[in-house]
PDB file of the backbone (N, CA, C, O) and the ligand in Angstrom, with CONECT records:
HET     ZN  A 101       1
ATOM      1  N   MET A   1      29.187  93.888  91.037  1.00  0.00           N
ATOM      2  CA  MET A   1      28.938  93.642  89.784  1.00  0.00           C
ATOM      3  C   MET A   1      28.536  94.900  88.936  1.00  0.00           C
ATOM      4  O   MET A   1      28.079  95.872  89.538  1.00  0.00           O
ATOM      5  N   SER A   2      28.675  94.936  87.621  1.00  0.00           N
ATOM      6  CA  SER A   2      28.338  95.735  86.705  1.00  0.00           C
ATOM      7  C   SER A   2      26.694  95.854  86.773  1.00  0.00           C
ATOM      8  O   SER A   2      26.066  94.910  87.253  1.00  0.00           O
ATOM      9  N   SER A   3      26.047  96.949  86.320  1.00  0.00           N
ATOM     10  CA  SER A   3      24.663  97.168  86.248  1.00  0.00           C
ATOM     11  C   SER A   3      24.183  97.085  85.140  1.00  0.00           C
ATOM     12  O   SER A   3      22.966  97.269  85.144  1.00  0.00           O
ATOM     13  N   GLN A   4      24.811  96.797  83.747  1.00  0.00           N
ATOM     14  CA  GLN A   4      24.504  96.657  82.716  1.00  0.00           C
ATOM     15  C   GLN A   4      23.264  95.994  82.572  1.00  0.00           C
ATOM     16  O   GLN A   4      23.093  94.947  83.196  1.00  0.00           O
ATOM     17  N   ALA A   5      22.177  96.545  81.686  1.00  0.00           N
ATOM     18  CA  ALA A   5      20.966  95.632  81.633  1.00  0.00           C
ATOM     19  C   ALA A   5      20.965  95.005  80.397  1.00  0.00           C
ATOM     20  O   ALA A   5      21.490  95.609  79.461  1.00  0.00           O
ATOM     21  N   VAL A   6      20.449  93.840  80.198  1.00  0.00           N
ATOM     22  CA  VAL A   6      20.251  92.832  79.289  1.00  0.00           C
ATOM     23  C   VAL A   6      18.726  93.267  78.897  1.00  0.00           C
ATOM     24  O   VAL A   6      17.888  93.491  79.770  1.00  0.00           O
ATOM     25  N   HIS A   7      18.464  93.359  77.590  1.00  0.00           N
ATOM     26  CA  HIS A   7      17.436  93.586  77.150  1.00  0.00           C
ATOM     27  C   HIS A   7      16.554  92.393  76.164  1.00  0.00           C
ATOM     28  O   HIS A   7      17.128  91.551  75.473  1.00  0.00           O
ATOM     29  N   CYS A   8      15.277  92.517  76.261  1.00  0.00           N
ATOM     30  CA  CYS A   8      14.527  91.461  75.614  1.00  0.00           C
ATOM     31  C   CYS A   8      15.144  91.237  74.054  1.00  0.00           C
ATOM     32  O   CYS A   8      15.727  92.163  73.491  1.00  0.00           O
ATOM     33  N   SER A   9      14.979  90.053  73.477  1.00  0.00           N
ATOM     34  CA  SER A   9      15.734  89.951  72.231  1.00  0.00           C
ATOM     35  C   SER A   9      14.773  90.217  71.186  1.00  0.00           C
ATOM     36  O   SER A   9      15.125  90.200  70.006  1.00  0.00           O
ATOM     37  N   PHE A  10      13.632  90.451  71.519  1.00  0.00           N
ATOM     38  CA  PHE A  10      12.319  90.526  70.496  1.00  0.00           C
ATOM     39  C   PHE A  10      12.575  91.937  69.892  1.00  0.00           C
ATOM     40  O   PHE A  10      12.752  92.923  70.608  1.00  0.00           O
ATOM     41  N   GLY A  11      12.584  91.984  68.271  1.00  0.00           N
ATOM     42  CA  GLY A  11      12.492  93.123  67.443  1.00  0.00           C
ATOM     43  C   GLY A  11      11.830  94.220  68.142  1.00  0.00           C
ATOM     44  O   GLY A  11      10.631  94.068  68.374  1.00  0.00           O
ATOM     45  N   GLY A  12      12.381  95.268  68.509  1.00  0.00           N
ATOM     46  CA  GLY A  12      11.693  96.469  68.495  1.00  0.00           C
ATOM     47  C   GLY A  12      11.304  96.635  70.215  1.00  0.00           C
ATOM     48  O   GLY A  12      10.627  97.579  70.622  1.00  0.00           O
ATOM     49  N   CYS A  13      11.810  95.640  71.051  1.00  0.00           N
ATOM     50  CA  CYS A  13      11.467  95.789  72.345  1.00  0.00           C
ATOM     51  C   CYS A  13      12.519  96.091  73.108  1.00  0.00           C
ATOM     52  O   CYS A  13      13.587  95.505  72.931  1.00  0.00           O
ATOM     53  N   SER A  14      12.357  97.127  74.141  1.00  0.00           N
ATOM     54  CA  SER A  14      13.554  97.515  75.043  1.00  0.00           C
ATOM     55  C   SER A  14      13.257  97.288  76.496  1.00  0.00           C
ATOM     56  O   SER A  14      13.819  97.922  77.389  1.00  0.00           O
ATOM     57  N   GLU A  15      12.285  96.291  76.715  1.00  0.00           N
ATOM     58  CA  GLU A  15      12.146  95.909  78.040  1.00  0.00           C
ATOM     59  C   GLU A  15      13.474  95.117  78.789  1.00  0.00           C
ATOM     60  O   GLU A  15      14.099  94.335  78.073  1.00  0.00           O
ATOM     61  N   PRO A  16      13.803  95.250  79.833  1.00  0.00           N
ATOM     62  CA  PRO A  16      14.941  94.439  80.460  1.00  0.00           C
ATOM     63  C   PRO A  16      14.519  92.931  80.387  1.00  0.00           C
ATOM     64  O   PRO A  16      13.326  92.630  80.345  1.00  0.00           O
ATOM     65  N   ALA A  17      15.454  92.041  80.375  1.00  0.00           N
ATOM     66  CA  ALA A  17      15.017  90.679  80.057  1.00  0.00           C
ATOM     67  C   ALA A  17      14.718  90.221  81.584  1.00  0.00           C
ATOM     68  O   ALA A  17      15.354  90.570  82.578  1.00  0.00           O
ATOM     69  N   SER A  18      13.634  89.385  81.534  1.00  0.00           N
ATOM     70  CA  SER A  18      13.213  88.539  82.860  1.00  0.00           C
ATOM     71  C   SER A  18      13.756  87.023  82.398  1.00  0.00           C
ATOM     72  O   SER A  18      14.090  86.332  83.360  1.00  0.00           O
ATOM     73  N   TYR A  19      13.862  86.557  81.427  1.00  0.00           N
ATOM     74  CA  TYR A  19      14.079  85.165  81.127  1.00  0.00           C
ATOM     75  C   TYR A  19      15.282  85.033  80.144  1.00  0.00           C
ATOM     76  O   TYR A  19      15.455  85.793  79.192  1.00  0.00           O
ATOM     77  N   LYS A  20      16.053  84.041  80.456  1.00  0.00           N
ATOM     78  CA  LYS A  20      17.272  83.691  79.569  1.00  0.00           C
ATOM     79  C   LYS A  20      16.952  82.388  78.626  1.00  0.00           C
ATOM     80  O   LYS A  20      16.615  81.424  79.314  1.00  0.00           O
ATOM     81  N   ILE A  21      16.974  82.154  77.369  1.00  0.00           N
ATOM     82  CA  ILE A  21      16.688  81.105  76.961  1.00  0.00           C
ATOM     83  C   ILE A  21      18.104  80.393  76.496  1.00  0.00           C
ATOM     84  O   ILE A  21      18.914  81.086  75.879  1.00  0.00           O
ATOM     85  N   ALA A  22      18.379  79.123  76.765  1.00  0.00           N
ATOM     86  CA  ALA A  22      19.683  78.722  76.478  1.00  0.00           C
ATOM     87  C   ALA A  22      19.587  77.332  76.434  1.00  0.00           C
ATOM     88  O   ALA A  22      18.567  76.813  76.887  1.00  0.00           O
ATOM     89  N   ALA A  23      20.598  76.545  75.901  1.00  0.00           N
ATOM     90  CA  ALA A  23      20.843  75.191  75.936  1.00  0.00           C
ATOM     91  C   ALA A  23      22.013  74.737  76.551  1.00  0.00           C
ATOM     92  O   ALA A  23      22.972  75.468  76.303  1.00  0.00           O
ATOM     93  N   ARG A  24      22.283  73.704  77.324  1.00  0.00           N
ATOM     94  CA  ARG A  24      23.817  73.215  77.549  1.00  0.00           C
ATOM     95  C   ARG A  24      24.363  72.560  76.340  1.00  0.00           C
ATOM     96  O   ARG A  24      23.768  71.726  75.658  1.00  0.00           O
ATOM     97  N   TRP A  25      25.446  72.980  76.161  1.00  0.00           N
ATOM     98  CA  TRP A  25      26.228  72.462  75.013  1.00  0.00           C
ATOM     99  C   TRP A  25      27.584  72.234  75.443  1.00  0.00           C
ATOM    100  O   TRP A  25      28.205  72.846  76.312  1.00  0.00           O
ATOM    101  N   SER A  26      28.004  71.163  74.637  1.00  0.00           N
ATOM    102  CA  SER A  26      29.286  70.606  75.039  1.00  0.00           C
ATOM    103  C   SER A  26      29.909  69.978  73.925  1.00  0.00           C
ATOM    104  O   SER A  26      29.226  69.287  73.170  1.00  0.00           O
ATOM    105  N   ASP A  27      31.380  70.171  73.696  1.00  0.00           N
ATOM    106  CA  ASP A  27      32.108  69.376  72.632  1.00  0.00           C
ATOM    107  C   ASP A  27      32.854  68.230  73.105  1.00  0.00           C
ATOM    108  O   ASP A  27      33.760  67.757  72.419  1.00  0.00           O
ATOM    109  N   GLY A  28      32.541  67.762  74.207  1.00  0.00           N
ATOM    110  CA  GLY A  28      33.139  66.489  74.818  1.00  0.00           C
ATOM    111  C   GLY A  28      34.207  66.858  75.653  1.00  0.00           C
ATOM    112  O   GLY A  28      34.648  66.032  76.451  1.00  0.00           O
ATOM    113  N   ARG A  29      34.780  68.219  75.560  1.00  0.00           N
ATOM    114  CA  ARG A  29      35.827  68.639  76.697  1.00  0.00           C
ATOM    115  C   ARG A  29      35.318  69.590  77.575  1.00  0.00           C
ATOM    116  O   ARG A  29      35.589  69.625  78.775  1.00  0.00           O
ATOM    117  N   PHE A  30      34.600  70.343  77.003  1.00  0.00           N
ATOM    118  CA  PHE A  30      34.210  71.770  77.457  1.00  0.00           C
ATOM    119  C   PHE A  30      32.816  71.850  77.459  1.00  0.00           C
ATOM    120  O   PHE A  30      32.229  71.323  76.514  1.00  0.00           O
ATOM    121  N   ALA A  31      32.012  72.541  78.547  1.00  0.00           N
ATOM    122  CA  ALA A  31      30.705  72.484  78.430  1.00  0.00           C
ATOM    123  C   ALA A  31      30.135  73.795  79.008  1.00  0.00           C
ATOM    124  O   ALA A  31      30.434  74.176  80.140  1.00  0.00           O
ATOM    125  N   GLU A  32      29.220  74.540  78.111  1.00  0.00           N
ATOM    126  CA  GLU A  32      28.738  75.741  78.665  1.00  0.00           C
ATOM    127  C   GLU A  32      27.139  75.770  78.350  1.00  0.00           C
ATOM    128  O   GLU A  32      26.551  74.799  77.873  1.00  0.00           O
ATOM    129  N   LEU A  33      26.508  77.007  78.677  1.00  0.00           N
ATOM    130  CA  LEU A  33      25.143  77.260  78.519  1.00  0.00           C
ATOM    131  C   LEU A  33      25.474  78.168  77.225  1.00  0.00           C
ATOM    132  O   LEU A  33      26.245  79.128  77.220  1.00  0.00           O
ATOM    133  N   LYS A  34      24.733  77.669  76.121  1.00  0.00           N
ATOM    134  CA  LYS A  34      24.893  78.377  75.024  1.00  0.00           C
ATOM    135  C   LYS A  34      23.684  79.061  74.728  1.00  0.00           C
ATOM    136  O   LYS A  34      22.697  78.383  74.441  1.00  0.00           O
ATOM    137  N   THR A  35      23.585  80.707  74.763  1.00  0.00           N
ATOM    138  CA  THR A  35      22.587  81.507  74.863  1.00  0.00           C
ATOM    139  C   THR A  35      21.785  81.567  73.594  1.00  0.00           C
ATOM    140  O   THR A  35      22.480  81.616  72.579  1.00  0.00           O
ATOM    141  N   TYR A  36      20.643  81.575  73.435  1.00  0.00           N
ATOM    142  CA  TYR A  36      19.810  81.679  72.345  1.00  0.00           C
ATOM    143  C   TYR A  36      19.192  82.976  72.261  1.00  0.00           C
ATOM    144  O   TYR A  36      19.024  83.457  71.140  1.00  0.00           O
ATOM    145  N   GLY A  37      18.783  83.689  73.410  1.00  0.00           N
ATOM    146  CA  GLY A  37      18.081  84.792  73.593  1.00  0.00           C
ATOM    147  C   GLY A  37      17.575  85.179  74.893  1.00  0.00           C
ATOM    148  O   GLY A  37      17.603  84.373  75.822  1.00  0.00           O
ATOM    149  N   PHE A  38      17.082  86.431  75.041  1.00  0.00           N
ATOM    150  CA  PHE A  38      16.674  86.770  76.217  1.00  0.00           C
ATOM    151  C   PHE A  38      15.254  87.305  76.220  1.00  0.00           C
ATOM    152  O   PHE A  38      15.005  88.006  75.239  1.00  0.00           O
ATOM    153  N   ALA A  39      14.315  87.152  77.041  1.00  0.00           N
ATOM    154  CA  ALA A  39      13.080  87.994  76.846  1.00  0.00           C
ATOM    155  C   ALA A  39      12.492  88.560  78.122  1.00  0.00           C
ATOM    156  O   ALA A  39      12.699  88.254  79.296  1.00  0.00           O
ATOM    157  N   CYS A  40      11.563  89.628  77.477  1.00  0.00           N
ATOM    158  CA  CYS A  40      10.685  90.035  78.794  1.00  0.00           C
ATOM    159  C   CYS A  40       9.455  88.983  79.145  1.00  0.00           C
ATOM    160  O   CYS A  40       9.404  87.846  78.676  1.00  0.00           O
ATOM    161  N   SER A  41       8.690  89.421  79.848  1.00  0.00           N
ATOM    162  CA  SER A  41       7.511  88.485  80.268  1.00  0.00           C
ATOM    163  C   SER A  41       6.661  88.649  79.054  1.00  0.00           C
ATOM    164  O   SER A  41       6.135  87.607  78.664  1.00  0.00           O
ATOM    165  N   ASP A  42       6.410  89.737  78.368  1.00  0.00           N
ATOM    166  CA  ASP A  42       5.612  89.674  77.289  1.00  0.00           C
ATOM    167  C   ASP A  42       5.871  88.823  75.793  1.00  0.00           C
ATOM    168  O   ASP A  42       5.066  88.512  74.915  1.00  0.00           O
ATOM    169  N   HIS A  43       7.419  88.586  75.915  1.00  0.00           N
ATOM    170  CA  HIS A  43       7.820  87.946  74.464  1.00  0.00           C
ATOM    171  C   HIS A  43       8.423  86.754  74.679  1.00  0.00           C
ATOM    172  O   HIS A  43       9.197  86.376  73.799  1.00  0.00           O
ATOM    173  N   LEU A  44       8.220  85.880  75.890  1.00  0.00           N
ATOM    174  CA  LEU A  44       8.945  84.749  76.100  1.00  0.00           C
ATOM    175  C   LEU A  44       8.384  83.723  75.080  1.00  0.00           C
ATOM    176  O   LEU A  44       9.091  82.772  74.746  1.00  0.00           O
ATOM    177  N   GLY A  45       7.203  83.876  74.602  1.00  0.00           N
ATOM    178  CA  GLY A  45       6.705  82.865  73.734  1.00  0.00           C
ATOM    179  C   GLY A  45       7.524  83.102  72.360  1.00  0.00           C
ATOM    180  O   GLY A  45       8.393  82.281  72.068  1.00  0.00           O
ATOM    181  N   PRO A  46       7.277  84.173  71.530  1.00  0.00           N
ATOM    182  CA  PRO A  46       7.972  84.366  70.462  1.00  0.00           C
ATOM    183  C   PRO A  46       9.486  84.144  70.591  1.00  0.00           C
ATOM    184  O   PRO A  46      10.021  83.508  69.683  1.00  0.00           O
ATOM    185  N   VAL A  47      10.136  84.526  71.462  1.00  0.00           N
ATOM    186  CA  VAL A  47      11.784  84.445  71.710  1.00  0.00           C
ATOM    187  C   VAL A  47      11.887  82.977  71.734  1.00  0.00           C
ATOM    188  O   VAL A  47      12.523  82.435  70.831  1.00  0.00           O
ATOM    189  N   PHE A  48      11.299  82.215  72.726  1.00  0.00           N
ATOM    190  CA  PHE A  48      11.628  80.891  72.863  1.00  0.00           C
ATOM    191  C   PHE A  48      11.268  80.067  71.429  1.00  0.00           C
ATOM    192  O   PHE A  48      11.956  79.090  71.135  1.00  0.00           O
ATOM    193  N   GLN A  49      10.312  80.441  70.671  1.00  0.00           N
ATOM    194  CA  GLN A  49      10.132  79.663  69.331  1.00  0.00           C
ATOM    195  C   GLN A  49      11.194  80.037  68.177  1.00  0.00           C
ATOM    196  O   GLN A  49      11.621  79.279  67.306  1.00  0.00           O
ATOM    197  N   GLN A  50      11.468  81.193  68.356  1.00  0.00           N
ATOM    198  CA  GLN A  50      12.713  81.645  67.341  1.00  0.00           C
ATOM    199  C   GLN A  50      13.850  80.845  67.839  1.00  0.00           C
ATOM    200  O   GLN A  50      14.546  80.327  66.966  1.00  0.00           O
ATOM    201  N   ALA A  51      14.203  80.625  69.185  1.00  0.00           N
ATOM    202  CA  ALA A  51      15.343  79.771  69.432  1.00  0.00           C
ATOM    203  C   ALA A  51      15.228  78.635  69.156  1.00  0.00           C
ATOM    204  O   ALA A  51      16.198  77.989  68.758  1.00  0.00           O
ATOM    205  N   GLU A  52      13.916  78.058  69.307  1.00  0.00           N
ATOM    206  CA  GLU A  52      13.834  76.535  68.681  1.00  0.00           C
ATOM    207  C   GLU A  52      14.146  76.424  67.401  1.00  0.00           C
ATOM    208  O   GLU A  52      14.869  75.475  67.098  1.00  0.00           O
ATOM    209  N   GLN A  53      13.739  77.249  66.450  1.00  0.00           N
ATOM    210  CA  GLN A  53      13.715  77.376  64.993  1.00  0.00           C
ATOM    211  C   GLN A  53      15.279  77.389  64.627  1.00  0.00           C
ATOM    212  O   GLN A  53      15.683  76.793  63.628  1.00  0.00           O
ATOM    213  N   ARG A  54      16.065  78.036  65.409  1.00  0.00           N
ATOM    214  CA  ARG A  54      17.493  78.411  65.198  1.00  0.00           C
ATOM    215  C   ARG A  54      18.213  76.873  65.608  1.00  0.00           C
ATOM    216  O   ARG A  54      19.060  76.327  64.901  1.00  0.00           O
ATOM    217  N   GLN A  55      17.680  76.309  66.906  1.00  0.00           N
ATOM    218  CA  GLN A  55      18.325  75.163  67.320  1.00  0.00           C
ATOM    219  C   GLN A  55      17.994  74.004  66.298  1.00  0.00           C
ATOM    220  O   GLN A  55      18.812  73.116  66.059  1.00  0.00           O
ATOM    221  N   HIS A  56      16.782  74.062  65.727  1.00  0.00           N
ATOM    222  CA  HIS A  56      16.530  72.827  64.597  1.00  0.00           C
ATOM    223  C   HIS A  56      17.257  73.020  63.200  1.00  0.00           C
ATOM    224  O   HIS A  56      17.418  72.131  62.363  1.00  0.00           O
ATOM    225  N   GLU A  57      17.687  74.406  63.093  1.00  0.00           N
ATOM    226  CA  GLU A  57      18.472  74.484  62.083  1.00  0.00           C
ATOM    227  C   GLU A  57      20.078  74.344  62.059  1.00  0.00           C
ATOM    228  O   GLU A  57      20.795  74.295  61.060  1.00  0.00           O
ATOM    229  N   TYR A  58      20.385  74.301  63.153  1.00  0.00           N
ATOM    230  CA  TYR A  58      21.902  74.094  63.533  1.00  0.00           C
ATOM    231  C   TYR A  58      22.020  72.867  63.370  1.00  0.00           C
ATOM    232  O   TYR A  58      21.111  72.124  63.741  1.00  0.00           O
ATOM    233  N   ARG A  59      23.294  72.314  62.711  1.00  0.00           N
ATOM    234  CA  ARG A  59      23.840  71.158  62.660  1.00  0.00           C
ATOM    235  C   ARG A  59      25.147  71.047  63.337  1.00  0.00           C
ATOM    236  O   ARG A  59      26.163  71.554  62.864  1.00  0.00           O
ATOM    237  N   PRO A  60      25.122  70.355  64.494  1.00  0.00           N
ATOM    238  CA  PRO A  60      26.376  70.197  65.361  1.00  0.00           C
ATOM    239  C   PRO A  60      27.192  69.477  64.665  1.00  0.00           C
ATOM    240  O   PRO A  60      26.801  68.597  63.898  1.00  0.00           O
ATOM    241  N   ALA A  61      28.601  69.819  64.887  1.00  0.00           N
ATOM    242  CA  ALA A  61      29.629  68.798  64.559  1.00  0.00           C
ATOM    243  C   ALA A  61      29.715  67.457  65.383  1.00  0.00           C
ATOM    244  O   ALA A  61      29.199  67.372  66.497  1.00  0.00           O
ATOM    245  N   PRO A  62      30.366  66.449  64.808  1.00  0.00           N
ATOM    246  CA  PRO A  62      29.987  65.180  65.385  1.00  0.00           C
ATOM    247  C   PRO A  62      30.503  65.222  66.852  1.00  0.00           C
ATOM    248  O   PRO A  62      29.997  64.364  67.577  1.00  0.00           O
ATOM    249  N   ASN A  63      31.454  66.092  67.458  1.00  0.00           N
ATOM    250  CA  ASN A  63      31.751  65.895  68.710  1.00  0.00           C
ATOM    251  C   ASN A  63      30.792  66.731  69.443  1.00  0.00           C
ATOM    252  O   ASN A  63      30.790  66.472  70.647  1.00  0.00           O
ATOM    253  N   GLU A  64      30.033  67.593  69.111  1.00  0.00           N
ATOM    254  CA  GLU A  64      29.283  68.538  69.699  1.00  0.00           C
ATOM    255  C   GLU A  64      27.887  68.008  70.206  1.00  0.00           C
ATOM    256  O   GLU A  64      27.169  67.342  69.460  1.00  0.00           O
ATOM    257  N   VAL A  65      27.561  68.292  71.368  1.00  0.00           N
ATOM    258  CA  VAL A  65      26.178  67.770  71.943  1.00  0.00           C
ATOM    259  C   VAL A  65      25.518  69.206  72.480  1.00  0.00           C
ATOM    260  O   VAL A  65      26.045  70.011  73.248  1.00  0.00           O
ATOM    261  N   VAL A  66      24.084  69.294  71.788  1.00  0.00           N
ATOM    262  CA  VAL A  66      23.616  70.636  72.152  1.00  0.00           C
ATOM    263  C   VAL A  66      22.094  69.900  72.910  1.00  0.00           C
ATOM    264  O   VAL A  66      21.303  69.226  72.250  1.00  0.00           O
ATOM    265  N   GLU A  67      21.972  70.117  73.964  1.00  0.00           N
ATOM    266  CA  GLU A  67      20.547  69.426  74.689  1.00  0.00           C
ATOM    267  C   GLU A  67      19.443  70.452  74.623  1.00  0.00           C
ATOM    268  O   GLU A  67      19.648  71.614  74.274  1.00  0.00           O
ATOM    269  N   GLU A  68      18.311  69.995  74.958  1.00  0.00           N
ATOM    270  CA  GLU A  68      16.945  70.568  74.738  1.00  0.00           C
ATOM    271  C   GLU A  68      17.338  72.184  75.175  1.00  0.00           C
ATOM    272  O   GLU A  68      18.281  72.544  75.880  1.00  0.00           O
ATOM    273  N   LEU A  69      16.312  73.014  74.528  1.00  0.00           N
ATOM    274  CA  LEU A  69      16.282  74.379  75.014  1.00  0.00           C
ATOM    275  C   LEU A  69      15.754  74.490  76.526  1.00  0.00           C
ATOM    276  O   LEU A  69      14.915  73.668  76.896  1.00  0.00           O
ATOM    277  N   ALA A  70      16.096  75.225  77.189  1.00  0.00           N
ATOM    278  CA  ALA A  70      15.662  75.616  78.504  1.00  0.00           C
ATOM    279  C   ALA A  70      15.431  76.919  78.903  1.00  0.00           C
ATOM    280  O   ALA A  70      16.267  77.772  78.606  1.00  0.00           O
ATOM    281  N   ILE A  71      14.391  77.233  79.556  1.00  0.00           N
ATOM    282  CA  ILE A  71      14.022  78.700  79.940  1.00  0.00           C
ATOM    283  C   ILE A  71      14.792  78.773  81.652  1.00  0.00           C
ATOM    284  O   ILE A  71      14.732  77.915  82.533  1.00  0.00           O
ATOM    285  N   TYR A  72      15.429  80.005  81.674  1.00  0.00           N
ATOM    286  CA  TYR A  72      16.040  80.341  83.070  1.00  0.00           C
ATOM    287  C   TYR A  72      15.397  81.544  83.456  1.00  0.00           C
ATOM    288  O   TYR A  72      15.013  82.320  82.581  1.00  0.00           O
ATOM    289  N   ARG A  73      15.210  81.826  84.809  1.00  0.00           N
ATOM    290  CA  ARG A  73      14.777  83.187  85.266  1.00  0.00           C
ATOM    291  C   ARG A  73      16.128  83.990  85.371  1.00  0.00           C
ATOM    292  O   ARG A  73      17.044  83.766  86.163  1.00  0.00           O
ATOM    293  N   TYR A  74      16.061  85.018  84.365  1.00  0.00           N
ATOM    294  CA  TYR A  74      17.404  85.996  84.461  1.00  0.00           C
ATOM    295  C   TYR A  74      17.727  86.969  85.406  1.00  0.00           C
ATOM    296  O   TYR A  74      16.953  87.926  85.450  1.00  0.00           O
ATOM    297  N   GLU A  75      18.522  86.968  86.050  1.00  0.00           N
ATOM    298  CA  GLU A  75      18.956  87.805  87.107  1.00  0.00           C
ATOM    299  C   GLU A  75      20.343  88.365  86.854  1.00  0.00           C
ATOM    300  O   GLU A  75      21.291  87.579  86.875  1.00  0.00           O
ATOM    301  N   THR A  76      20.535  89.586  86.629  1.00  0.00           N
ATOM    302  CA  THR A  76      21.282  90.503  86.373  1.00  0.00           C
ATOM    303  C   THR A  76      22.781  90.063  87.530  1.00  0.00           C
ATOM    304  O   THR A  76      22.577  90.078  88.743  1.00  0.00           O
ATOM    305  N   GLY A  77      23.849  89.789  87.119  1.00  0.00           N
ATOM    306  CA  GLY A  77      24.749  89.469  87.736  1.00  0.00           C
ATOM    307  C   GLY A  77      24.838  88.217  88.382  1.00  0.00           C
ATOM    308  O   GLY A  77      25.797  88.034  89.132  1.00  0.00           O
ATOM    309  N   LYS A  78      24.064  87.391  88.232  1.00  0.00           N
ATOM    310  CA  LYS A  78      24.132  85.859  88.341  1.00  0.00           C
ATOM    311  C   LYS A  78      24.764  85.019  87.497  1.00  0.00           C
ATOM    312  O   LYS A  78      24.462  84.956  86.306  1.00  0.00           O
ATOM    313  N   ARG A  79      25.628  84.353  88.002  1.00  0.00           N
ATOM    314  CA  ARG A  79      26.392  83.461  86.808  1.00  0.00           C
ATOM    315  C   ARG A  79      25.312  82.428  86.421  1.00  0.00           C
ATOM    316  O   ARG A  79      24.252  82.334  87.040  1.00  0.00           O
ATOM    317  N   ASP A  80      25.682  81.558  85.222  1.00  0.00           N
ATOM    318  CA  ASP A  80      24.762  80.771  84.701  1.00  0.00           C
ATOM    319  C   ASP A  80      24.276  79.552  85.584  1.00  0.00           C
ATOM    320  O   ASP A  80      23.153  79.046  85.567  1.00  0.00           O
ATOM    321  N   ARG A  81      25.455  79.158  86.426  1.00  0.00           N
ATOM    322  CA  ARG A  81      25.004  77.832  87.291  1.00  0.00           C
ATOM    323  C   ARG A  81      24.032  78.451  88.488  1.00  0.00           C
ATOM    324  O   ARG A  81      23.562  77.691  89.334  1.00  0.00           O
ATOM    325  N   GLN A  82      23.831  79.506  88.501  1.00  0.00           N
ATOM    326  CA  GLN A  82      23.145  80.099  89.866  1.00  0.00           C
ATOM    327  C   GLN A  82      21.629  80.419  89.288  1.00  0.00           C
ATOM    328  O   GLN A  82      20.737  80.651  90.105  1.00  0.00           O
ATOM    329  N   LEU A  83      21.344  80.427  87.853  1.00  0.00           N
ATOM    330  CA  LEU A  83      20.144  80.765  87.384  1.00  0.00           C
ATOM    331  C   LEU A  83      19.048  79.703  87.715  1.00  0.00           C
ATOM    332  O   LEU A  83      19.235  78.494  87.573  1.00  0.00           O
ATOM    333  N   GLN A  84      17.987  80.213  88.130  1.00  0.00           N
ATOM    334  CA  GLN A  84      16.968  78.852  88.153  1.00  0.00           C
ATOM    335  C   GLN A  84      16.204  78.476  86.952  1.00  0.00           C
ATOM    336  O   GLN A  84      15.664  79.361  86.289  1.00  0.00           O
ATOM    337  N   ARG A  85      16.114  77.248  86.620  1.00  0.00           N
ATOM    338  CA  ARG A  85      15.617  76.719  85.351  1.00  0.00           C
ATOM    339  C   ARG A  85      13.977  76.460  85.740  1.00  0.00           C
ATOM    340  O   ARG A  85      13.582  75.821  86.715  1.00  0.00           O
ATOM    341  N   LEU A  86      13.180  77.093  84.773  1.00  0.00           N
ATOM    342  CA  LEU A  86      11.888  77.248  85.030  1.00  0.00           C
ATOM    343  C   LEU A  86      10.986  76.132  84.140  1.00  0.00           C
ATOM    344  O   LEU A  86      10.355  76.438  83.128  1.00  0.00           O
ATOM    345  N   TRP A  87      11.044  74.933  84.654  1.00  0.00           N
ATOM    346  CA  TRP A  87      10.759  73.577  83.716  1.00  0.00           C
ATOM    347  C   TRP A  87       9.186  73.976  83.480  1.00  0.00           C
ATOM    348  O   TRP A  87       8.798  74.039  82.313  1.00  0.00           O
ATOM    349  N   GLY A  88       8.423  74.201  84.366  1.00  0.00           N
ATOM    350  CA  GLY A  88       6.795  74.426  84.003  1.00  0.00           C
ATOM    351  C   GLY A  88       6.713  75.368  82.928  1.00  0.00           C
ATOM    352  O   GLY A  88       5.864  75.084  82.083  1.00  0.00           O
ATOM    353  N   LEU A  89       7.348  76.379  82.742  1.00  0.00           N
ATOM    354  CA  LEU A  89       7.181  77.415  81.688  1.00  0.00           C
ATOM    355  C   LEU A  89       7.514  76.817  80.269  1.00  0.00           C
ATOM    356  O   LEU A  89       6.851  77.031  79.255  1.00  0.00           O
ATOM    357  N   GLU A  90       8.807  75.920  80.365  1.00  0.00           N
ATOM    358  CA  GLU A  90       9.113  75.459  79.065  1.00  0.00           C
ATOM    359  C   GLU A  90       8.257  74.427  78.462  1.00  0.00           C
ATOM    360  O   GLU A  90       8.322  74.140  77.266  1.00  0.00           O
ATOM    361  N   GLU A  91       7.381  73.819  79.373  1.00  0.00           N
ATOM    362  CA  GLU A  91       6.297  72.928  78.981  1.00  0.00           C
ATOM    363  C   GLU A  91       5.375  73.872  77.956  1.00  0.00           C
ATOM    364  O   GLU A  91       5.124  73.506  76.808  1.00  0.00           O
ATOM    365  N   ASN A  92       4.947  75.018  78.467  1.00  0.00           N
ATOM    366  CA  ASN A  92       3.917  75.616  77.823  1.00  0.00           C
ATOM    367  C   ASN A  92       4.251  76.182  76.431  1.00  0.00           C
ATOM    368  O   ASN A  92       3.404  76.589  75.636  1.00  0.00           O
ATOM    369  N   TYR A  93       5.710  76.161  76.208  1.00  0.00           N
ATOM    370  CA  TYR A  93       6.005  76.931  74.981  1.00  0.00           C
ATOM    371  C   TYR A  93       6.819  75.849  74.080  1.00  0.00           C
ATOM    372  O   TYR A  93       7.278  76.226  73.003  1.00  0.00           O
ATOM    373  N   ARG A  94       6.993  74.562  74.493  1.00  0.00           N
ATOM    374  CA  ARG A  94       7.678  73.796  73.532  1.00  0.00           C
ATOM    375  C   ARG A  94       6.778  73.350  72.568  1.00  0.00           C
ATOM    376  O   ARG A  94       5.661  73.028  72.971  1.00  0.00           O
ATOM    377  N   THR A  95       7.031  73.261  71.357  1.00  0.00           N
ATOM    378  CA  THR A  95       6.357  72.776  70.114  1.00  0.00           C
ATOM    379  C   THR A  95       6.565  71.551  69.633  1.00  0.00           C
ATOM    380  O   THR A  95       5.993  71.185  68.607  1.00  0.00           O
TER     381      THR A  95
HETATM  382 ZN    ZN A 101      10.191  91.973  74.889  1.00  0.00          ZN2+
END
């Protein structure tokens, strides 16, 4: 796998990402993880809250389903389905 680093999405932060904020998305035929952002351990809170805001403002088409936001432990080179979902952390940040 390539070693390209993914960085935190928080403005001005260049730390490598430790977390991925994403939600399962489907249009009825195809499903994937829709990525809302990446965060280092310092900025998980603000990045998650910005993602929530964007999700609230998003108006899905009638055939689209967007599930609740989830936090995954981000590991370079791992596929979406291999990422570990961190349920306990989500509870801390959900508004
Ligand atoms: Zn950061």
